[in-house]
N, CA, C and O atoms as a GROMACS GRO file, in nm:
protein
  388
    1MET      N    1  11.022   9.807  12.512
    1MET     CA    2  11.012   9.738  12.386
    1MET      C    3  10.907   9.810  12.303
    1MET      O    4  10.794   9.832  12.348
    2LEU      N    5  10.945   9.846  12.182
    2LEU     CA    6  10.854   9.922  12.097
    2LEU      C    7  10.741   9.836  12.043
    2LEU      O    8  10.625   9.877  12.047
    3LEU      N    9  10.773   9.720  11.993
    3LEU     CA   10  10.672   9.629  11.940
    3LEU      C   11  10.662   9.505  12.027
    3LEU      O   12  10.764   9.450  12.068
    4PRO      N   13  10.542   9.461  12.054
    4PRO     CA   14  10.528   9.339  12.134
    4PRO      C   15  10.567   9.217  12.050
    4PRO      O   16  10.581   9.226  11.928
    5ARG      N   17  10.583   9.106  12.116
    5ARG     CA   18  10.613   8.983  12.044
    5ARG      C   19  10.495   8.947  11.954
    5ARG      O   20  10.380   8.969  11.989
    6TYR      N   21  10.527   8.892  11.840
    6TYR     CA   22  10.422   8.849  11.749
    6TYR      C   23  10.463   8.716  11.687
    6TYR      O   24  10.582   8.682  11.683
    7SER      N   25  10.366   8.643  11.639
    7SER     CA   26  10.392   8.511  11.586
    7SER      C   27  10.370   8.509  11.435
    7SER      O   28  10.332   8.610  11.375
    8LEU      N   29  10.396   8.395  11.376
    8LEU     CA   30  10.373   8.377  11.233
    8LEU      C   31  10.224   8.390  11.202
    8LEU      O   32  10.186   8.441  11.096
    9ARG      N   33  10.139   8.342  11.295
    9ARG     CA   34   9.995   8.354  11.276
    9ARG      C   35   9.952   8.500  11.267
    9ARG      O   36   9.869   8.536  11.183
   10THR      N   37  10.008   8.585  11.354
   10THR     CA   38   9.976   8.727  11.351
   10THR      C   39  10.019   8.789  11.218
   10THR      O   40   9.946   8.870  11.161
   11THR      N   41  10.135   8.751  11.169
   11THR     CA   42  10.183   8.802  11.042
   11THR      C   43  10.093   8.759  10.927
   11THR      O   44  10.063   8.839  10.839
   12LEU      N   45  10.048   8.634  10.928
   12LEU     CA   46   9.960   8.586  10.822
   12LEU      C   47   9.823   8.653  10.827
   12LEU      O   48   9.764   8.681  10.723
   13ILE      N   49   9.772   8.678  10.946
   13ILE     CA   50   9.644   8.748  10.959
   13ILE      C   51   9.656   8.891  10.907
   13ILE      O   52   9.568   8.939  10.836
   14ALA      N   53   9.766   8.960  10.942
   14ALA     CA   54   9.786   9.096  10.894
   14ALA      C   55   9.801   9.099  10.742
   14ALA      O   56   9.749   9.189  10.676
   15THR      N   57   9.873   9.002  10.687
   15THR     CA   58   9.890   8.996  10.541
   15THR      C   59   9.757   8.969  10.472
   15THR      O   60   9.728   9.029  10.369
   16SER      N   61   9.677   8.881  10.529
   16SER     CA   62   9.545   8.853  10.470
   16SER      C   63   9.453   8.974  10.478
   16SER      O   64   9.380   9.004  10.383
   17GLY      N   65   9.457   9.045  10.591
   17GLY     CA   66   9.376   9.166  10.605
   17GLY      C   67   9.415   9.273  10.505
   17GLY      O   68   9.329   9.339  10.447
   18CYS      N   69   9.546   9.290  10.483
   18CYS     CA   70   9.592   9.388  10.383
   18CYS      C   71   9.549   9.346  10.243
   18CYS      O   72   9.512   9.430  10.161
   19ALA      N   73   9.555   9.215  10.216
   19ALA     CA   74   9.514   9.167  10.083
   19ALA      C   75   9.367   9.195  10.058
   19ALA      O   76   9.329   9.239   9.950
   20VAL      N   77   9.283   9.171  10.158
   20VAL     CA   78   9.140   9.198  10.144
   20VAL      C   79   9.116   9.347  10.124
   20VAL      O   80   9.034   9.386  10.041
   21PHE      N   81   9.188   9.431  10.201
   21PHE     CA   82   9.171   9.575  10.186
   21PHE      C   83   9.209   9.620  10.045
   21PHE      O   84   9.139   9.703   9.987
   22PHE      N   85   9.317   9.567   9.990
   22PHE     CA   86   9.359   9.610   9.858
   22PHE      C   87   9.267   9.556   9.748
   22PHE      O   88   9.256   9.617   9.642
   23VAL      N   89   9.203   9.442   9.772
   23VAL     CA   90   9.101   9.395   9.676
   23VAL      C   91   8.983   9.492   9.677
   23VAL      O   92   8.931   9.528   9.571
   24VAL      N   93   8.941   9.533   9.797
   24VAL     CA   94   8.831   9.629   9.807
   24VAL      C   95   8.873   9.762   9.746
   24VAL      O   96   8.793   9.827   9.678
   25LEU      N   97   8.997   9.804   9.767
   25LEU     CA   98   9.047   9.928   9.708
   25LEU      C   99   9.048   9.919   9.556
   25LEU      O  100   9.019  10.018   9.487
   26GLY      N  101   9.083   9.803   9.502
   26GLY     CA  102   9.079   9.784   9.357
   26GLY      C  103   8.938   9.795   9.303
   26GLY      O  104   8.917   9.851   9.196
   27GLN      N  105   8.841   9.740   9.377
   27GLN     CA  106   8.702   9.753   9.336
   27GLN      C  107   8.656   9.899   9.342
   27GLN      O  108   8.576   9.943   9.260
   28ALA      N  109   8.709   9.973   9.439
   28ALA     CA  110   8.674  10.115   9.449
   28ALA      C  111   8.728  10.193   9.330
   28ALA      O  112   8.662  10.284   9.280
   29VAL      N  113   8.847  10.156   9.285
   29VAL     CA  114   8.905  10.224   9.169
   29VAL      C  115   8.821  10.197   9.044
   29VAL      O  116   8.812  10.282   8.955
   30HIS      N  117   8.759  10.078   9.037
   30HIS     CA  118   8.675  10.044   8.923
   30HIS      C  119   8.534  10.102   8.934
   30HIS      O  120   8.452  10.084   8.844
   31GLY      N  121   8.504  10.171   9.044
   31GLY     CA  122   8.378  10.243   9.052
   31GLY      C  123   8.267  10.176   9.131
   31GLY      O  124   8.153  10.221   9.122
   32GLN      N  125   8.294  10.072   9.207
   32GLN     CA  126   8.190  10.008   9.288
   32GLN      C  127   8.160  10.098   9.408
   32GLN      O  128   8.250  10.131   9.486
   33PRO      N  129   8.033  10.139   9.424
   33PRO     CA  130   8.000  10.233   9.533
   33PRO      C  131   8.027  10.176   9.672
   33PRO      O  132   8.076  10.249   9.759
   34TRP      N  133   7.996  10.049   9.696
   34TRP     CA  134   8.018   9.992   9.830
   34TRP      C  135   8.167   9.989   9.863
   34TRP      O  136   8.205  10.008   9.979
   35ALA      N  137   8.250   9.966   9.763
   35ALA     CA  138   8.394   9.960   9.787
   35ALA      C  139   8.451  10.098   9.815
   35ALA      O  140   8.545  10.113   9.893
   36ILE      N  141   8.394  10.200   9.751
   36ILE     CA  142   8.437  10.337   9.777
   36ILE      C  143   8.406  10.375   9.922
   36ILE      O  144   8.489  10.435   9.990
   37VAL      N  145   8.287  10.337   9.968
   37VAL     CA  146   8.247  10.368  10.106
   37VAL      C  147   8.338  10.298  10.205
   37VAL      O  148   8.384  10.360  10.302
   38VAL      N  149   8.367  10.170  10.182
   38VAL     CA  150   8.453  10.095  10.273
   38VAL      C  151   8.594  10.152  10.272
   38VAL      O  152   8.657  10.164  10.377
   39SER      N  153   8.645  10.186  10.155
   39SER     CA  154   8.780  10.242  10.144
   39SER      C  155   8.792  10.376  10.215
   39SER      O  156   8.889  10.401  10.287
   40VAL      N  157   8.693  10.461  10.196
   40VAL     CA  158   8.696  10.592  10.263
   40VAL      C  159   8.687  10.574  10.415
   40VAL      O  160   8.754  10.645  10.490
   41ALA      N  161   8.606  10.479  10.461
   41ALA     CA  162   8.593  10.455  10.605
   41ALA      C  163   8.725  10.406  10.665
   41ALA      O  164   8.766  10.453  10.771
   42VAL      N  165   8.790  10.312  10.599
   42VAL     CA  166   8.916  10.258  10.652
   42VAL      C  167   9.025  10.364  10.649
   42VAL      O  168   9.100  10.378  10.746
   43VAL      N  169   9.035  10.438  10.540
   43VAL     CA  170   9.136  10.543  10.531
   43VAL      C  171   9.109  10.652  10.635
   43VAL      O  172   9.203  10.706  10.693
   44SER      N  173   8.983  10.686  10.657
   44SER     CA  174   8.949  10.787  10.759
   44SER      C  175   8.988  10.739  10.898
   44SER      O  176   9.037  10.818  10.980
   45LEU      N  177   8.968  10.613  10.926
   45LEU     CA  178   9.006  10.558  11.056
   45LEU      C  179   9.157  10.565  11.076
   45LEU      O  180   9.203  10.602  11.183
   46VAL      N  181   9.233  10.530  10.974
   46VAL     CA  182   9.379  10.535  10.983
   46VAL      C  183   9.427  10.678  11.001
   46VAL      O  184   9.516  10.704  11.082
   47VAL      N  185   9.369  10.771  10.926
   47VAL     CA  186   9.408  10.912  10.939
   47VAL      C  187   9.375  10.965  11.078
   47VAL      O  188   9.454  11.040  11.136
   48MET      N  189   9.259  10.927  11.131
   48MET     CA  190   9.220  10.971  11.265
   48MET      C  191   9.320  10.920  11.370
   48MET      O  192   9.359  10.995  11.459
   49LEU      N  193   9.359  10.793  11.360
   49LEU     CA  194   9.456  10.738  11.455
   49LEU      C  195   9.591  10.808  11.444
   49LEU      O  196   9.657  10.831  11.545
   50LEU      N  197   9.633  10.840  11.322
   50LEU     CA  198   9.760  10.911  11.304
   50LEU      C  199   9.754  11.053  11.361
   50LEU      O  200   9.852  11.100  11.419
   51VAL      N  201   9.641  11.121  11.345
   51VAL     CA  202   9.626  11.256  11.401
   51VAL      C  203   9.629  11.250  11.554
   51VAL      O  204   9.691  11.336  11.617
   52HIS      N  205   9.563  11.152  11.612
   52HIS     CA  206   9.565  11.138  11.758
   52HIS      C  207   9.706  11.110  11.807
   52HIS      O  208   9.748  11.168  11.908
   53ALA      N  209   9.780  11.024  11.738
   53ALA     CA  210   9.918  10.996  11.778
   53ALA      C  211  10.005  11.120  11.765
   53ALA      O  212  10.088  11.146  11.852
   54LEU      N  213   9.986  11.197  11.659
   54LEU     CA  214  10.064  11.319  11.640
   54LEU      C  215  10.033  11.422  11.749
   54LEU      O  216  10.125  11.484  11.802
   55LEU      N  217   9.906  11.439  11.783
   55LEU     CA  218   9.870  11.533  11.890
   55LEU      C  219   9.925  11.489  12.025
   55LEU      O  220   9.965  11.572  12.106
   56TYR      N  221   9.927  11.358  12.049
   56TYR     CA  222   9.984  11.308  12.174
   56TYR      C  223  10.134  11.337  12.179
   56TYR      O  224  10.186  11.380  12.282
   57LEU      N  225  10.204  11.315  12.068
   57LEU     CA  226  10.348  11.342  12.066
   57LEU      C  227  10.377  11.490  12.083
   57LEU      O  228  10.473  11.527  12.152
   58ILE      N  229  10.296  11.576  12.022
   58ILE     CA  230  10.315  11.721  12.039
   58ILE      C  231  10.291  11.760  12.184
   58ILE      O  232  10.366  11.840  12.240
   59THR      N  233  10.187  11.706  12.245
   59THR     CA  234  10.158  11.736  12.385
   59THR      C  235  10.268  11.686  12.477
   59THR      O  236  10.307  11.756  12.571
   60ALA      N  237  10.318  11.566  12.452
   60ALA     CA  238  10.426  11.511  12.534
   60ALA      C  239  10.552  11.595  12.521
   60ALA      O  240  10.620  11.621  12.621
   61ALA      N  241  10.585  11.638  12.400
   61ALA     CA  242  10.703  11.722  12.380
   61ALA      C  243  10.685  11.858  12.447
   61ALA      O  244  10.778  11.910  12.508
   62PHE      N  245  10.567  11.916  12.435
   62PHE     CA  246  10.539  12.046  12.497
   62PHE      C  247  10.547  12.037  12.648
   62PHE      O  248  10.598  12.129  12.712
   63SER      N  249  10.498  11.929  12.707
   63SER     CA  250  10.499  11.916  12.853
   63SER      C  251  10.640  11.900  12.906
   63SER      O  252  10.666  11.935  13.021
   64ARG      N  253  10.733  11.847  12.826
   64ARG     CA  254  10.872  11.838  12.872
   64ARG      C  255  10.936  11.976  12.881
   64ARG      O  256  11.019  12.000  12.968
   65PHE      N  257  10.897  12.066  12.791
   65PHE     CA  258  10.956  12.199  12.792
   65PHE      C  259  10.894  12.289  12.899
   65PHE      O  260  10.964  12.370  12.959
   66VAL      N  261  10.765  12.276  12.922
   66VAL     CA  262  10.696  12.367  13.011
   66VAL      C  263  10.714  12.327  13.157
   66VAL      O  264  10.750  12.412  13.240
   67GLY      N  265  10.689  12.204  13.191
   67GLY     CA  266  10.703  12.159  13.329
   67GLY      C  267  10.597  12.220  13.419
   67GLY      O  268  10.546  12.328  13.390
   68THR      N  269  10.566  12.154  13.525
   68THR     CA  270  10.465  12.206  13.618
   68THR      C  271  10.531  12.231  13.753
   68THR      O  272  10.614  12.153  13.799
   69GLU      N  273  10.493  12.342  13.817
   69GLU     CA  274  10.544  12.372  13.949
   69GLU      C  275  10.448  12.326  14.057
   69GLU      O  276  10.490  12.299  14.170
   70GLN      N  277  10.322  12.315  14.025
   70GLN     CA  278  10.224  12.271  14.122
   70GLN      C  279  10.144  12.157  14.062
   70GLN      O  280  10.105  12.161  13.946
   71LEU      N  281  10.121  12.056  14.143
   71LEU     CA  282  10.042  11.943  14.100
   71LEU      C  283   9.912  11.940  14.179
   71LEU      O  284   9.915  11.954  14.301
   72PRO      N  285   9.798  11.924  14.113
   72PRO     CA  286   9.672  11.916  14.188
   72PRO      C  287   9.658  11.781  14.255
   72PRO      O  288   9.695  11.677  14.199
   73ALA      N  289   9.605  11.783  14.376
   73ALA     CA  290   9.580  11.659  14.449
   73ALA      C  291   9.436  11.663  14.498
   73ALA      O  292   9.392  11.763  14.554
   74HIS      N  293   9.364  11.555  14.478
   74HIS     CA  294   9.224  11.548  14.522
   74HIS      C  295   9.220  11.507  14.669
   74HIS      O  296   9.285  11.410  14.710
   75THR      N  297   9.144  11.581  14.747
   75THR     CA  298   9.134  11.550  14.889
   75THR      C  299   9.024  11.448  14.912
   75THR      O  300   8.944  11.419  14.822
   76SER      N  301   9.019  11.394  15.032
   76SER     CA  302   8.919  11.292  15.063
   76SER      C  303   8.778  11.351  15.066
   76SER      O  304   8.680  11.277  15.056
   77ARG      N  305   8.765  11.482  15.081
   77ARG     CA  306   8.633  11.547  15.084
   77ARG      C  307   8.590  11.595  14.947
   77ARG      O  308   8.486  11.662  14.935
   78GLY      N  309   8.666  11.563  14.841
   78GLY     CA  310   8.627  11.601  14.707
   78GLY      C  311   8.684  11.732  14.658
   78GLY      O  312   8.656  11.773  14.545
   79GLY      N  313   8.764  11.798  14.739
   79GLY     CA  314   8.825  11.923  14.697
   79GLY      C  315   8.954  11.899  14.623
   79GLY      O  316   9.001  11.786  14.611
   80VAL      N  317   9.012  12.007  14.573
   80VAL     CA  318   9.140  11.998  14.502
   80VAL      C  319   9.238  12.088  14.575
   80VAL      O  320   9.210  12.205  14.601
   81GLN      N  321   9.353  12.031  14.608
   81GLN     CA  322   9.456  12.104  14.679
   81GLN      C  323   9.582  12.102  14.594
   81GLN      O  324   9.618  11.997  14.540
   82THR      N  325   9.650  12.215  14.580
   82THR     CA  326   9.773  12.217  14.503
   82THR      C  327   9.891  12.201  14.596
   82THR      O  328   9.897  12.261  14.704
   83THR      N  329   9.986  12.119  14.554
   83THR     CA  330  10.106  12.095  14.632
   83THR      C  331  10.228  12.121  14.546
   83THR      O  332  10.220  12.112  14.423
   84LEU      N  333  10.338  12.152  14.608
   84LEU     CA  334  10.463  12.172  14.535
   84LEU      C  335  10.523  12.037  14.500
   84LEU      O  336  10.491  11.936  14.563
   85GLU      N  337  10.610  12.035  14.401
   85GLU     CA  338  10.674  11.911  14.359
   85GLU      C  339  10.781  11.864  14.456
   85GLU      O  340  10.828  11.751  14.446
   86GLN      N  341  10.821  11.949  14.551
   86GLN     CA  342  10.928  11.912  14.643
   86GLN      C  343  10.883  11.795  14.729
   86GLN      O  344  10.770  11.794  14.779
   87PRO      N  345  10.970  11.694  14.747
   87PRO     CA  346  10.931  11.581  14.831
   87PRO      C  347  10.921  11.624  14.976
   87PRO      O  348  11.004  11.700  15.025
   88SER      N  349  10.821  11.576  15.042
   88SER     CA  350  10.803  11.611  15.182
   88SER      C  351  10.880  11.512  15.268
   88SER      O  352  10.882  11.391  15.241
   89THR      N  353  10.944  11.564  15.372
   89THR     CA  354  11.018  11.477  15.464
   89THR      C  355  10.922  11.434  15.574
   89THR      O  356  10.846  11.516  15.626
   90PRO      N  357  10.927  11.306  15.610
   90PRO     CA  358  10.836  11.261  15.715
   90PRO      C  359  10.873  11.322  15.850
   90PRO      O  360  10.991  11.337  15.883
   91LYS      N  361  10.771  11.356  15.926
   91LYS     CA  362  10.792  11.413  16.058
   91LYS      C  363  10.824  11.299  16.156
   91LYS      O  364  10.769  11.189  16.144
   92PRO      N  365  10.914  11.324  16.251
   92PRO     CA  366  10.945  11.218  16.348
   92PRO      C  367  10.822  11.183  16.429
   92PRO      O  368  10.745  11.270  16.468
   93ASP      N  369  10.806  11.056  16.454
   93ASP     CA  370  10.691  11.007  16.529
   93ASP      C  371  10.726  11.006  16.678
   93ASP      O  372  10.818  10.936  16.719
   94ASP      N  373  10.651  11.084  16.760
   94ASP     CA  374  10.677  11.094  16.903
   94ASP      C  375  10.618  10.979  16.982
   94ASP      O  376  10.647  10.964  17.100
   95SER      N  377  10.535  10.897  16.920
   95SER     CA  378  10.470  10.790  16.993
   95SER      C  379  10.564  10.675  17.024
   95SER      O  380  10.533  10.592  17.110
   96LEU      N  381  10.678  10.667  16.958
   96LEU     CA  382  10.772  10.557  16.985
   96LEU      C  383  10.857  10.582  17.107
   96LEU      O  384  10.912  10.486  17.161
   97SER      N  385  10.872  10.706  17.155
   97SER     CA  386  10.957  10.733  17.269
   97SER      C  387  10.887  10.715  17.400
   97SER      O  388  10.947  10.735  17.506
   0.00000   0.00000   0.00000
């Protein structure tokens, strides 16, 4: 599911938040210094989140094309061991016979 369930209350809160932002944006257009600072901060936050999402999508798409042949596995002693992606078959247990 792309979007989680939301209620009428969530919609009203989002609408009120957008209304407050656009009032502040209107004050920024009229030259209020505090409103300019708040507007730049909010727009910078939105742009930063969009850039992070874009970089994640580029990385996810790139990883589908490249693929990995070896996966690192951390050992119990703190070392790193590389293993192949092939599934290992369990060895027969001789203790049952």
